[in-house]
C-alpha positions in Angstrom: 8.5 5.0 3.1 6.5 2.6 5.3 3.1 2.9 7.0 2.8 0.4 9.8 0.5 1.2 12.7 2.0 -1.5 14.9 5.7 -0.6 14.7 7.2 2.5 16.3 8.9 5.1 14.2 12.2 4.1 15.9 11.7 0.4 15.0 11.1 1.2 11.3 13.5 4.1 10.7 16.5 3.2 12.8 16.4 -0.5 13.7 14.6 -2.0 10.8 14.4 -0.6 7.3 16.0 2.8 7.3 12.9 4.4 5.8 10.3 6.8 7.3 7.3 5.2 9.0 4.3 7.6 8.4 0.7 7.4 9.6 -1.6 6.7 6.6 -3.0 10.3 6.7 0.5 11.7 6.0 1.3 9.4 3.0 1.8 11.5 -0.1 1.7 10.4 -3.7 3.4 7.1 -4.5 4.2 5.0 -7.6 3.1 1.8 -5.9 1.8 0.2 -2.8 3.0 -3.1 -1.2 0.5 -4.5 1.3 2.6 -6.9 3.3 0.3 -7.5 6.2 -3.5 -6.9 6.0 -3.8 -5.0 9.2 -7.4 -4.0 10.0 -6.5 -0.4 9.6 -5.8 -1.0 5.9 -8.4 -3.7 5.0 -11.1 -1.5 6.5 -10.8 0.3 3.1 -11.9 -0.9 -0.2 -9.1 -1.3 -2.7 -10.3 1.7 -4.7 -9.8 3.9 -1.6 -6.1 3.5 -2.1 -6.3 5.3 -5.5 -5.9 8.7 -3.8 -2.3 7.9 -2.9 -1.1 7.3 -6.5 0.6 9.6 -8.9 0.4 8.4 -12.5 2.1 5.0 -12.9 3.2 3.0 -15.9 0.5 3.3 -18.6 -1.7 5.1 -16.2 -2.1 2.1 -13.9 -1.7 1.9 -10.2 0.8 -0.7 -9.0 -0.5 -2.7 -6.0 1.4 -5.7 -4.6 -0.8 -7.6 -2.2 1.6 -10.1 -0.6 -1.1 -12.2 1.2 -3.8 -11.9 -1.5 -6.3 -10.2 0.6 -8.1 -8.3 -2.2 -9.8 -9.8 -5.2 -7.4 -9.8 -8.2 -10.2 -9.7 -10.8 -11.8 -6.7 -9.2 -8.5 -5.0 -8.7 -7.6 -5.3 -12.4 -11.1 -4.1 -13.4 -10.5 -1.0 -11.3 -7.3 -0.2 -13.1 -4.8 -1.6 -10.7 -1.7 -3.4 -11.9 -2.3 -6.1 -9.2 0.1 -8.8 -8.1 -0.2 -11.3 -5.3 1.9 -14.1 -4.1 
């Protein structure tokens, strides 16, 4: 699934990636999150706010891939995230 407030459902589901584009309030439990673009709708939240979206991941950690490195890696790891950035 995807959650992109700037792309239409049609763009994501039929023209782009072939996955559902959901508003953030409709996202269910996930194994991991990939933040590709730090849109203000996402970075308005502290990293810990994303914890509510996770089911139990590997070794109880929450996988968070932050492509642009917006969040602080040290803080993310202290908060129990398996954090990776490019």
